[in-house]
C-alpha positions in Angstrom: -20.7 35.4 38.9 -17.3 36.6 39.7 -17.0 38.8 42.9 -14.5 41.5 44.3 -12.4 38.5 46.2 -12.2 36.6 42.6 -10.7 39.4 40.7 -8.5 40.0 44.1 -7.0 36.2 43.8 -6.8 36.5 40.2 -4.8 39.5 40.7 -2.5 38.5 42.2 -1.8 35.3 40.5 -0.7 37.6 37.9 1.0 39.4 39.7 3.2 36.5 41.1 3.1 34.7 37.7 5.0 38.4 36.2 7.1 38.2 39.2 8.4 34.7 38.8 9.5 35.5 35.1 11.0 38.7 35.1 13.2 36.7 37.8 13.8 33.9 35.1 15.4 36.4 32.6 17.3 39.0 34.6 20.1 40.9 33.4 23.7 41.0 35.0 26.2 43.2 34.8 30.1 42.2 35.6 32.7 44.6 36.0 35.8 43.5 35.4 37.7 45.5 38.1 35.3 44.3 40.4 34.4 41.0 40.1 37.4 38.2 40.4 38.0 35.3 38.9 36.7 33.4 41.6 33.4 35.1 41.9 32.5 35.0 38.2 33.6 31.4 38.1 31.1 31.0 41.5 28.0 32.5 40.0 28.2 30.8 36.8 28.3 27.6 38.8 24.7 28.4 40.3 25.8 30.2 43.6 24.5 33.4 45.2 27.1 36.3 44.5 26.3 39.9 45.9 23.2 39.4 45.5 22.8 37.6 42.0 21.7 34.1 41.6 21.5 32.7 37.9 19.1 31.4 36.1 17.9 30.3 32.7 17.4 32.6 30.3 19.3 34.9 32.0 21.4 37.9 30.2 25.0 38.8 31.7 26.5 41.1 30.5 30.2 41.7 30.5 31.1 45.4 30.8 33.5 46.8 28.9 37.7 46.3 30.8 40.6 43.3 30.5 39.3 39.9 32.2 42.5 37.9 32.7 43.0 34.3 33.7 39.3 34.5 33.2 38.0 30.7 33.1 34.2 29.3 33.9 32.1 26.8 33.3 28.5 27.5 32.3 25.6 25.6 33.2 23.0 27.2 33.1 20.7 28.3 29.6 22.3 32.2 29.4 23.0 34.7 26.9 26.4 36.3 27.1 27.0 39.6 26.3 29.8 42.6 26.1 29.1 46.2 26.5 32.3 48.4 24.9 35.3 46.1 24.3 35.8 42.9 26.8 39.1 41.2 26.8 39.3 37.9 28.3 43.2 37.0 28.4 44.3 33.2 29.4 47.6 32.1 30.2 48.0 29.4 27.4 46.6 26.0 29.2 43.1 26.8 30.3 39.7 26.8 28.8 38.0 30.4 29.0 34.3 29.0 28.6 33.3 25.8 28.7 29.5 25.0 28.4 28.6 21.6 30.1 25.1 19.6 29.2 23.5 22.6 28.9 21.5 23.7 25.9 20.6 27.5 24.5 23.8 29.1 25.0 24.8 32.2 23.5 28.1 34.1 23.3 29.1 37.1 21.5 31.6 40.1 21.1 34.1 39.0 23.2 37.9 39.3 22.1 40.0 35.6 23.5 43.5 36.1 23.6 46.2 33.0 24.5 43.7 30.4 25.5 44.1 26.4 24.9 40.8 26.9 24.1 38.4 29.9 23.9 34.9 28.0 23.5 33.9 24.5 24.3 30.8 23.2 24.1 30.3 19.3 25.6 27.2 17.6 25.3 25.3 21.1 24.7 22.8 22.0 21.7 21.3 24.9 20.3 24.1 27.1 20.9 25.3 30.1 19.2 28.7 31.8 19.3 28.9 34.7 17.2 31.0 38.1 16.8 34.2 36.8 19.3 37.6 37.9 18.2 40.2 35.2 18.9 43.6 34.9 18.5 46.3 33.0 19.9 50.5 32.7 19.7 50.5 28.9 21.3 50.6 25.7 20.3 47.9 23.4 20.2 45.1 25.9 20.5 41.7 25.3 19.5 39.3 28.6 18.9 35.9 27.0 19.0 35.5 23.2 19.8 31.7 21.2 20.2 31.8 17.6 21.5 28.7 15.8 21.2 26.7 19.0 20.7 23.8 19.2 18.1 22.5 22.3 16.5 25.1 25.1 16.7 25.5 27.9 15.2 29.2 29.7 14.8 28.9 33.2 12.7 31.0 36.2 11.8 34.0 35.2 14.2 37.5 35.8 13.3 40.1 33.5 14.9 44.2 33.8 13.8 46.6 32.0 15.3 50.2 33.1 14.9 51.3 29.4 16.5 53.7 27.0 14.9 52.0 24.1 12.7 50.4 20.9 15.1 47.6 18.6 14.2 46.0 19.0 17.3 45.7 23.5 16.4 42.2 24.0 15.0 40.0 26.8 14.6 36.7 25.6 14.9 36.2 21.9 16.0 33.3 19.8 15.5 33.5 16.1 17.2 30.2 14.3 17.0 28.4 17.6 16.7 26.6 19.5 14.1 25.6 22.8 13.0 25.9 25.7 10.9 29.3 27.6 10.6 29.3 30.9 8.7 31.0 34.1 7.6 34.0 33.3 9.7 37.5 34.6 9.0 40.2 31.9 10.5 44.0 32.2 10.2 47.4 30.8 11.1 45.8 27.3 12.9 46.8 24.0 12.0 43.7 23.6 10.7 40.7 26.4 9.6 38.0 23.7 10.2 37.6 20.5 11.1 34.5 18.2 11.4 35.1 14.7 12.9 31.9 12.0 12.8 29.7 15.3 12.3 26.9 14.9 10.4 24.2 17.3 8.6 26.8 20.6 8.6 27.2 23.2 6.9 30.4 25.4 5.8 29.9 28.3 4.2 31.0 31.8 3.4 33.7 31.4 5.3 37.1 33.3 5.2 40.2 30.1 5.3 43.6 31.3 4.6 47.0 30.8 5.5 46.5 28.0 8.3 49.6 25.7 8.8 47.6 22.9 7.2 44.7 21.9 5.7 41.5 24.8 5.6 38.7 22.6 5.8 39.0 18.9 7.4 36.2 16.4 7.1 36.1 12.9 8.4 33.7 9.9 9.1 30.8 12.6 8.4 27.8 12.4 6.0 25.3 15.5 4.8 27.7 18.2 4.3 27.5 21.0 2.5 30.9 23.4 2.0 29.6 26.2 0.0 30.8 29.9 -1.0 34.3 29.5 1.3 37.4 31.4 0.1 39.9 28.7 0.9 43.7 30.3 0.0 47.6 30.0 1.1 47.0 27.4 3.8 50.2 25.5 4.2 52.5 28.2 3.1 54.3 28.0 6.6 54.3 24.2 7.3 56.0 22.4 10.2 57.2 18.7 9.7 53.8 17.1 9.3 51.9 19.9 6.9 49.3 18.9 4.7 48.5 22.0 3.2 45.5 20.9 1.1 42.5 23.6 0.5 39.8 20.8 1.1 39.9 17.1 2.7 37.3 14.7 3.1 38.3 11.1 4.1 35.6 8.2 4.6 32.3 10.7 4.5 29.5 10.3 2.3 27.2 12.8 1.0 29.1 15.8 0.7 28.6 19.0 -1.6 31.2 21.0 -2.4 30.2 24.4 -4.7 31.1 27.5 -5.3 34.3 27.7 -3.2 37.1 30.1 -4.1 40.3 27.4 -3.7 43.6 28.9 -4.5 47.0 28.6 -4.0 47.4 26.0 -1.6 50.4 23.9 -0.7 49.4 20.2 -1.9 45.6 19.7 -3.0 42.8 22.4 -3.8 40.6 19.3 -3.0 41.7 16.1 -1.9 39.3 13.0 -0.8 39.5 9.7 0.3 37.0 6.3 1.0 34.3 9.1 0.3 31.1 8.4 -1.6 28.2 10.5 -3.0 30.7 13.2 -3.4 30.0 16.2 -5.2 32.1 19.1 -6.6 30.7 21.5 -8.3 30.9 25.0 -9.8 34.5 25.6 -7.7 37.4 27.7 -8.7 39.9 25.8 -8.1 43.4 27.6 -8.8 47.1 27.6 -8.7 47.7 25.0 -6.1 50.6 23.7 -5.9 49.8 19.8 -7.1 46.9 18.8 -7.9 43.4 20.8 -7.9 41.3 17.5 -7.2 42.8 14.0 -5.9 40.4 11.5 -5.5 41.0 7.8 -4.4 39.2 4.6 -3.3 36.1 6.7 -3.6 32.5 6.0 -5.2 29.8 8.0 -7.3 32.0 10.9 -7.6 30.9 14.1 -9.4 33.5 16.3 -10.7 31.0 19.3 -12.6 31.5 22.8 -13.8 34.7 24.0 -11.8 37.2 25.7 -13.1 40.4 24.3 -12.5 43.3 26.0 -13.8 47.3 27.0 -13.2 47.4 23.8 -10.7 51.5 23.2 -9.7 50.8 19.2 -10.6 47.9 18.3 -13.2 44.1 19.3 -12.5 42.3 16.1 -11.8 43.5 13.0 -10.9 41.6 10.0 -9.9 44.6 7.7 -7.9 45.1 4.4 -6.9 46.7 5.0 -4.2 44.1 4.0 -1.6 41.9 1.6 -3.9 39.8 1.8 -7.0 37.6 4.6 -8.2 34.3 3.7 -9.3 31.3 5.6 -11.1 32.9 9.1 -11.7 31.3 11.9 -13.7 33.7 14.6 -15.2 31.4 17.0 -16.5 31.8 20.8 -17.9 34.9 21.6 -16.5 37.8 24.0 -17.4 40.9 22.4 -16.9 43.6 24.3 -18.3 47.4 25.6 -18.1 48.7 22.7 -15.5 52.0 21.3 -15.4 51.5 18.5 -16.5 47.8 16.5 -17.2 44.8 18.0 -17.1 42.5 15.2 -15.9 44.8 11.3 -14.6 43.2 8.1 -14.5 44.8 5.1 -12.3 42.0 2.1 -11.9 38.8 3.6 -12.7 35.8 2.1 -13.4 32.6 3.2 -15.0 34.2 7.0 -15.9 32.5 9.7 -17.8 34.7 12.5 -19.1 32.2 15.1 -21.7 32.0 18.6 -22.3 35.1 19.9 -20.6 37.5 22.4 -22.1 41.3 21.2 -21.7 43.6 23.6 -22.7 47.3 24.4 -22.6 47.9 21.6 -20.3 51.7 20.5 -19.6 51.4 17.0 -21.2 47.7 15.6 -21.9 44.4 16.7 -21.8 43.6 13.5 -20.7 45.8 10.5 -19.8 44.8 7.2 -18.8 47.7 5.4 -17.2 48.4 1.3 -17.2 46.7 -0.9 -14.8 42.9 -1.6 -14.8 41.1 1.4 -16.0 37.5 0.2 -17.8 34.6 1.8 -19.1 35.7 5.1 -20.1 33.7 7.2 -22.0 35.3 10.3 -23.2 33.0 12.6 -25.5 32.1 16.2 -26.9 35.4 17.5 -25.0 37.2 20.7 -26.4 41.1 19.6 -25.9 43.2 22.1 -27.4 47.0 23.1 -27.4 48.4 20.5 -24.8 51.1 18.2 -26.0 49.0 15.3 -26.6 45.3 15.7 -26.6 44.7 11.8 -25.2 47.0 9.8 -23.9 45.4 6.1 -23.8 47.0 3.0 -22.0 43.8 1.5 -21.9 40.3 0.4 -23.7 38.0 3.4 -24.2 35.5 5.1 -26.1 36.6 8.5 -27.4 33.6 10.5 -30.0 32.4 14.1 -30.5 35.4 15.9 -29.8 37.8 18.7 -30.5 41.2 17.8 -30.9 42.7 20.2 -31.9 46.5 22.5 -31.9 47.8 19.2 -29.9 52.1 19.5 -30.0 52.9 15.8 -30.4 50.1 13.8 -30.8 46.0 14.2 -30.8 45.2 11.0 -30.2 48.0 8.5 -28.6 47.4 4.4 -28.0 50.3 3.5 -26.1 51.3 0.0 -24.5 48.9 -3.0 -24.7 44.9 -2.7 -25.5 42.5 -4.2 -27.0 39.1 -2.7 -28.5 38.8 0.9 -28.5 36.1 2.8 -30.4 37.2 6.6 -31.7 34.7 8.3 -33.8 33.4 11.5 -34.9 36.0 13.6 -33.6 37.8 16.7 -34.8 41.1 16.0 -35.3 42.6 19.0 -36.7 46.4 20.8 -36.5 48.1 18.1 -34.2 51.4 16.9 -34.8 50.3 13.8 -35.3 46.5 12.7 -35.8 46.5 9.5 -34.4 49.6 7.6 -33.6 49.6 4.0 -32.3 53.0 2.8 -30.3 52.4 -1.3 -29.2 54.6 -2.1 -26.4 53.1 -5.6 -26.2 50.2 -5.1 -28.9 47.6 -3.0 -30.1 44.4 -4.6 -31.7 40.7 -4.2 -32.2 40.9 -0.7 -32.4 38.0 0.9 -34.8 38.4 4.6 -36.1 35.8 6.1 -37.9 33.3 8.8 -38.9 36.2 11.6 -37.5 37.7 14.1 -39.7 41.5 13.7 -39.6 42.7 16.9 -41.9 46.1 19.7 -41.2 48.2 17.3 -39.4 51.8 17.2 -39.6 50.9 13.0 -40.3 47.8 11.8 -40.4 48.2 8.6 -38.6 51.6 6.7 -37.0 51.7 3.5 -36.2 54.2 1.0 -33.9 54.5 -2.5 -33.0 52.6 -4.9 -33.1 49.4 -3.2 -34.3 46.8 -6.2 -35.7 42.7 -6.1 -37.0 42.2 -2.4 -36.4 40.6 -0.7 -39.3 39.9 3.1 -39.6 37.1 3.3 -42.4 34.7 6.0 -43.4 36.5 9.2 -41.9 36.9 12.4 -43.5 41.0 12.9 -44.2 41.1 16.6 -45.3 41.4 15.2 -49.4 39.7 13.1 -51.4 43.2 11.1 -52.0 44.1 10.0 -48.7 46.9 7.8 -47.4 45.6 4.0 -46.7 49.2 2.4 -45.9 49.4 2.0 -42.2 50.1 -1.2 -40.6 47.9 -3.5 -38.9 44.8 -1.5 -40.3 42.0 -1.5 -42.7 41.6 1.0 -44.5 38.9 1.0 -48.0 36.3 3.7 -47.6 36.5 7.0 -46.9 33.8 10.3 -47.6 34.4 12.3 -50.9 33.6 15.6 -52.2 32.0 14.7 -55.6 30.4 16.7 -58.2 27.6 15.7 -60.7 26.6 17.0 -64.1 23.5 14.6 -65.2 24.6 10.9 -64.7 28.5 11.6 -65.4 29.9 12.0 -61.4 33.7 12.9 -60.7 36.1 13.8 -57.5 38.5 15.3 -59.7 38.7 18.3 -61.7 36.4 17.6 -65.0 35.4 19.1 -67.9 32.2 18.0 -69.7 30.3 18.6 -72.9 26.9 19.0 -73.7 24.4 19.5 -76.3 21.0 20.1 -76.9 20.0 19.0 -73.4 19.2 20.6 -69.9 21.9 19.7 -67.7 21.2 19.2 -63.4 24.5 20.0 -61.6 25.0 18.6 -58.2 27.1 18.5 -55.1 27.5 15.7 -52.1 29.7 14.4 -49.8 29.6 10.6 -50.6 32.0 7.7 -50.3 34.7 6.3 -52.7 33.0 3.2 -53.0 29.3 2.1 -52.5 28.7 1.3 -48.7 26.1 1.6 -45.8 26.9 5.0 -43.9 26.0 7.5 -41.7 27.1 10.7 -42.8 25.6 12.8 -39.1 28.1 11.1 -37.2 31.0 12.9 -39.4 31.8 16.0 -36.7 31.0 19.5 -37.7 32.6 21.3 -40.7 32.0 23.1 -43.1 32.2 23.3 -47.2 32.0 26.0 -49.8 30.0 25.7 -52.9 30.8 28.1 -55.8 28.2 28.3 -57.8 28.0 29.0 -61.8 26.2 32.6 -60.9 29.5 32.9 -59.0 27.2 33.0 -55.4 29.2 31.0 -53.1 27.2 29.0 -50.5 28.8 27.6 -47.3 27.2 25.6 -44.5 27.5 22.2 -42.9 29.1 19.5 -45.0 26.7 16.4 -43.6 23.5 18.4 -44.8 24.8 20.8 -47.6 23.5 19.2 -50.9 23.4 21.5 -54.0 21.3 20.8 -57.2 21.1 23.1 -59.9 19.3 23.1 -63.6 20.6 24.6 -66.1 18.2 24.9 -69.6 19.8 24.2 -72.9 21.7 26.9 -73.9 25.0 28.4 -75.3 27.9 28.6 -72.9 30.2 27.7 -69.9 29.2 26.7 -66.8 31.5 25.8 -63.4 30.3 24.4 -60.0 33.6 24.3 -57.4 33.4 22.5 -54.0 36.2 23.4 -51.0 36.6 21.5 -47.8 39.8 21.3 -45.9 42.4 20.4 -48.9 40.3 19.3 -51.4 39.1 21.4 -54.5 37.2 20.3 -57.2 35.9 21.6 -60.1 33.4 20.2 -62.9 33.6 22.7 -65.8 30.5 21.8 -68.0 30.9 23.5 -71.8 26.8 23.5 -73.9 25.7 24.4 -77.1 23.9 23.9 -80.2 24.3 21.7 -83.2 24.1 24.1 -86.0 21.0 22.9 -88.3 22.2 22.8 -92.2 20.6 24.7 -94.9 17.5 22.7 -96.5 18.2 20.9 -100.0 15.2 21.9 -102.5 14.2 19.9 -105.9 15.5 20.3 -108.9 13.3 22.5 -111.7 12.8 21.0 -115.1 15.0 22.2 -117.6 13.6 24.6 -120.6 15.8 23.3 -123.1 14.7 19.8 -122.0 13.6 18.9 -125.6 10.9 16.1 -124.3 8.9 19.4 -122.7 7.1 21.6 -124.4 7.9 25.6 -123.6 6.2 27.0 -121.3 4.2 30.4 -122.0 6.4 32.9 -120.1 2.6 35.4 -119.7 0.9 32.3 -117.7 -0.8 32.9 -115.2 -2.8 31.5 -112.4 -6.8 32.0 -111.5 -5.4 34.9 -108.6 -2.8 36.2 -111.4 0.2 35.6 -109.3 3.6 33.6 -110.9 3.6 29.9 -111.1 7.0 30.0 -112.0 9.7 28.4 -110.0 13.0 28.4 -111.5 14.6 29.9 -108.8 13.6 30.2 -105.4 14.7 33.6 -104.6 15.1 32.9 -100.7 17.4 30.3 -101.1 19.2 30.4 -104.5 21.1 28.3 -105.5 23.6 27.4 -108.5 22.0 25.0 -110.8 24.1 22.0 -112.0 24.5 22.1 -115.5 26.6 18.6 -115.7 29.1 20.3 -118.0 32.5 20.6 -115.3 33.8 24.5 -114.7 37.1 24.2 -115.5 36.8 22.9 -119.2 34.6 25.5 -119.8 37.5 27.9 -118.7 40.3 25.9 -120.3 37.6 26.4 -123.7 36.8 29.9 -123.7 40.6 31.1 -122.9 41.9 28.9 -126.0 39.3 30.6 -127.9 39.8 33.9 -127.2 44.0 32.9 -128.0 43.2 32.1 -131.5 41.1 35.0 -131.6 44.2 37.4 -131.2 46.6 35.0 -133.2 44.4 35.1 -136.2 44.3 39.3 -135.6 47.3 39.8 -135.0 48.6 37.9 -139.1 
């Protein structure tokens, strides 16, 4: 049973703990015109100042005012906040706030000006720096710096420098640290954000512009996310060693760069080298002065769903500068209006270029340079309005692409190439559909199942070109040009019209009498050969039926069969695809049936037969006489020529008239 003494003891203990707790979470107010810089420094060093002794979890409130040349080191887990407008003004040589070996420090609401570093963390974890304004007009300045610190949060700060470019000038700098950097505005530094040897960090939704060098730099860091940042106009006022890239990555892995706006940077939009598993996705990369994306000596590169436009150089460059790029996928990007090529490959291995839009670039849509490019697959891209659609200087598989309206060539094979497959492409309205220019030799090229139509020239061949085939293509006509040096072309697709077992691939007329006619259309080959029409690209055929109905659709599976019953008339079946227009004219009719011949009736004057009784009748009372068939009446042959009878008659009349005159 609890007595009154026990109750008193318990109450005393609770009061003591409550007092200790309130002491451990005290609030201390500092006035700019009351506390000296030394007092502030001593207080944060753990000394008792004005009766205050700092403890973990205290809140230190800097009241409104200007604190000149203030500098101190934090050694406790505290929250620093402000009341009113608080300005820390430095002398360009010092760090305003240093946090050493202390976790759980939060700093918010201070205006820092002209410090070599505004806030620096050393070996301190779980910190938060938010809603501060940091400005400087000096060189070699850093806004917020972390060294060997984990789980940092840096958000909603404004960092602006007006100093000259220097590689040691950084807005936010992580060295062997990690954390989240978000919603900050950073401008005027040598580099906006730098991660060095810093894994597991996120850089999201920052405004990074007009830094004299690179917007975001990542080196020797893994598992990094760079997302939804606006990175613009970096490198525009550089010093002698400026690089001016939007994002630069080196010696890093598992880096995701997504949904950023990267525009108007001096050199590259994104550049990286010696890195692995970098994913660049859904970024808007516009008006950067050189290439939108530059990659060298890296593996497992994924460049997907980006909008890369108006680059001063080209869209994407996989460069051999520092080594080979391996296992590259470039999928579903829009790359247009670049001054040079849309995609440029140098010394790459295993590259897939698929489902991209490559329009109106200043040279090639896709350019594979000399050197070693291996295992290149270019498929299902729209390559429209460039100077050259695809320029190959290496072997590649090119399939299923729309290659249209390129001013010089749709596909251009140049240099020394052994072995390439070009199939299932729409190659239309280019200067030259497919051009080959062998500096050394070009051989073992297979061109099949393409639609090659309405180019100024279907193909051109120059140099030592041999042992190539171009069969099973649709050339836009039933009668294509097939005489190209170094190529076997003996099989191609044609439009065919048929009437029963009659087939034609040219305009024709066919007569039919007394029979039904089956009219049909199909796409076939000029001679019997195994083929697969489904490998052709999509294009349409228009078929006009005899009744005037027009049937349009995919030429690969548009078949027509019409049965015309035996009748008199003219019927036309017509098919049109590209430049080919053929018609089959069918004339149908019936044979005239001749009149039926009747057997001759016996003559009544025949002396060998008795005369008939004109009154005779059969038992039914009908007349049995059949001397004349009244429905098929005919003249009976008497055996005497009519002309002789006329002559005799005229002579008799003449003699009679002469006698009367006498």
